[in-house]
C-alpha positions as CSV (number, residue, x, y, z in Angstrom):
1,X,158.7,77.7,91.7
2,X,157.6,74.1,91.6
3,X,154.8,71.8,90.6
4,X,152.0,70.1,92.5
5,X,153.9,66.8,92.7
6,X,156.9,68.4,94.4
7,X,154.4,70.1,96.9
8,X,152.9,66.7,97.6
9,X,156.4,65.3,98.2
10,X,157.5,68.1,100.5
11,X,154.3,68.5,102.5
12,X,152.0,65.5,101.9
13,X,149.4,66.1,104.6
14,X,149.2,69.8,103.9
15,X,148.9,69.1,100.1
16,X,146.0,66.7,100.9
17,X,144.2,69.4,102.9
18,X,144.7,71.9,100.2
19,X,143.5,69.5,97.5
20,X,140.3,68.7,99.6
21,X,139.5,72.4,99.5
22,X,139.8,72.6,95.7
23,X,137.8,69.4,95.2
24,X,135.0,70.4,97.6
25,X,133.5,72.8,95.0
26,X,133.7,73.2,91.3
27,X,134.1,77.0,91.0
28,X,137.0,79.1,92.4
29,X,138.4,82.6,92.0
30,X,141.3,83.4,89.8
31,X,143.2,86.7,89.9
32,X,145.3,87.7,86.9
33,X,146.9,90.9,85.7
34,X,145.4,93.0,82.9
35,X,147.6,94.5,80.2
36,X,147.7,97.8,82.2
37,X,148.8,96.0,85.3
38,X,145.5,96.3,87.2
39,X,144.0,93.1,88.7
40,X,141.2,91.1,87.1
41,X,139.2,88.6,89.1
42,X,137.5,85.7,87.2
43,X,135.6,82.5,88.1
44,X,137.5,79.4,87.1
45,X,137.4,75.6,87.5
46,X,140.5,73.6,88.5
47,X,141.4,70.0,87.9
48,X,144.2,67.7,89.1
49,X,145.5,66.2,85.9
50,X,148.6,64.0,85.5
51,X,149.8,65.0,89.0
52,X,149.5,68.7,88.4
53,X,147.1,71.5,89.4
54,X,145.5,72.6,86.2
55,X,142.7,74.8,84.8
56,X,141.1,75.4,81.5
57,X,139.6,78.4,79.8
58,X,137.3,79.1,76.9
59,X,139.2,80.2,73.8
60,X,140.4,83.8,74.0
61,X,138.7,84.5,77.3
62,X,140.2,87.6,79.0
63,X,141.7,85.5,81.8
64,X,143.5,83.3,79.2
65,X,144.8,86.4,77.3
66,X,146.0,87.9,80.6
67,X,147.9,84.6,81.5
68,X,149.4,84.4,78.0
69,X,150.8,87.9,78.5
70,X,151.8,87.6,82.1
71,X,151.5,84.2,83.8
72,X,151.6,85.5,87.4
73,X,148.4,84.7,89.1
74,X,146.6,83.8,92.3
75,X,143.9,81.2,92.9
76,X,141.4,81.3,95.8
77,X,139.5,78.1,96.6
78,X,135.8,78.5,97.1
79,X,135.6,79.2,100.8
80,X,132.2,77.6,101.3
81,X,131.4,76.9,105.0
82,X,135.1,76.9,106.0
83,X,135.0,73.4,107.3
84,X,138.2,72.6,105.5
85,X,139.6,76.1,105.8
86,X,140.5,78.8,103.3
87,X,143.1,78.2,100.6
88,X,145.1,80.5,98.3
89,X,147.7,79.6,95.7
90,X,150.2,82.1,94.2
91,X,152.4,81.4,91.3
92,X,152.3,81.1,87.6
93,X,149.7,79.6,85.4
94,X,151.6,78.5,82.3
95,X,149.8,77.5,79.1
96,X,150.3,73.9,78.0
97,X,151.0,73.8,74.3
98,X,149.6,71.1,72.0
99,X,151.0,67.7,72.9
100,X,150.4,64.6,74.9
101,X,149.5,66.4,78.1
102,X,147.0,68.6,76.4
103,X,145.4,65.6,74.5
104,X,145.1,63.7,77.8
105,X,143.5,66.6,79.5
106,X,141.1,67.1,76.5
107,X,140.0,63.5,76.8
108,X,139.5,63.9,80.5
109,X,137.3,67.0,80.2
110,X,135.7,65.7,77.0
111,X,136.6,68.6,74.8
112,X,138.5,68.6,71.5
113,X,142.0,70.1,71.6
114,X,142.0,73.6,70.2
115,X,138.6,74.4,71.7
116,X,140.1,75.6,75.0
117,X,143.2,76.8,76.7
118,X,144.9,74.6,79.4
119,X,147.2,76.0,82.1
120,X,149.4,74.2,84.5
121,X,150.2,75.8,87.8
122,X,153.8,76.5,88.9
123,X,153.6,77.0,92.7
124,X,155.3,79.9,94.5
125,X,153.2,79.9,97.7
126,X,150.3,78.1,99.2
127,X,148.4,79.4,102.2
128,X,145.8,77.6,104.2
129,X,143.8,79.5,106.9
130,X,141.7,77.7,109.5
131,X,140.3,78.1,113.0
132,X,142.0,75.8,115.6
133,X,141.1,76.0,119.3
134,X,139.5,79.4,118.8
135,X,142.6,80.8,117.1
136,X,143.3,81.6,113.5
137,X,146.0,79.2,112.1
138,X,147.7,80.5,109.0
139,X,149.9,77.8,107.4
140,X,152.1,78.9,104.5
141,X,154.3,76.7,102.3
142,X,157.1,77.8,100.0
143,X,159.1,75.4,97.7
144,X,162.1,74.0,99.6
145,X,161.3,76.1,102.7
146,X,158.6,73.9,104.3
147,X,155.6,75.1,106.2
148,X,155.4,78.1,108.5
149,X,152.6,78.4,111.0
150,X,151.3,81.7,112.4
151,X,148.6,81.9,115.1
152,X,146.3,84.9,115.6
153,X,143.8,85.4,118.4
């Protein structure tokens, strides 16, 4: 797994397209694992902070408790009108403990540290799906492996 900065280094144009999808809307969909292993889907907001894909959560929200127990998660960007395509991220959302990064994030979102959870994404896979020339183009990136394109009619 890797972070957003490494993704931008390995695939700058692809990273820019993915980022546009996340920045086009405020609310996105997060999938976490409940304690019994079943999936939980929650709304969430993401930010790009200090070169990382991050998200916050209200204190003790179920999604935050899920991630504290098992950081594996998936994030689906709000699909809107599909002008920028459809984006999904798989990886781990790791809680950021108290420290400089958390204080900087708190200042950015204008909340006091301790009044929220902050999670930084470790990326395992990013998929961007779009329509190009009347075909579905599915682009997938994995750390160190580059981008793979699949076309479907």
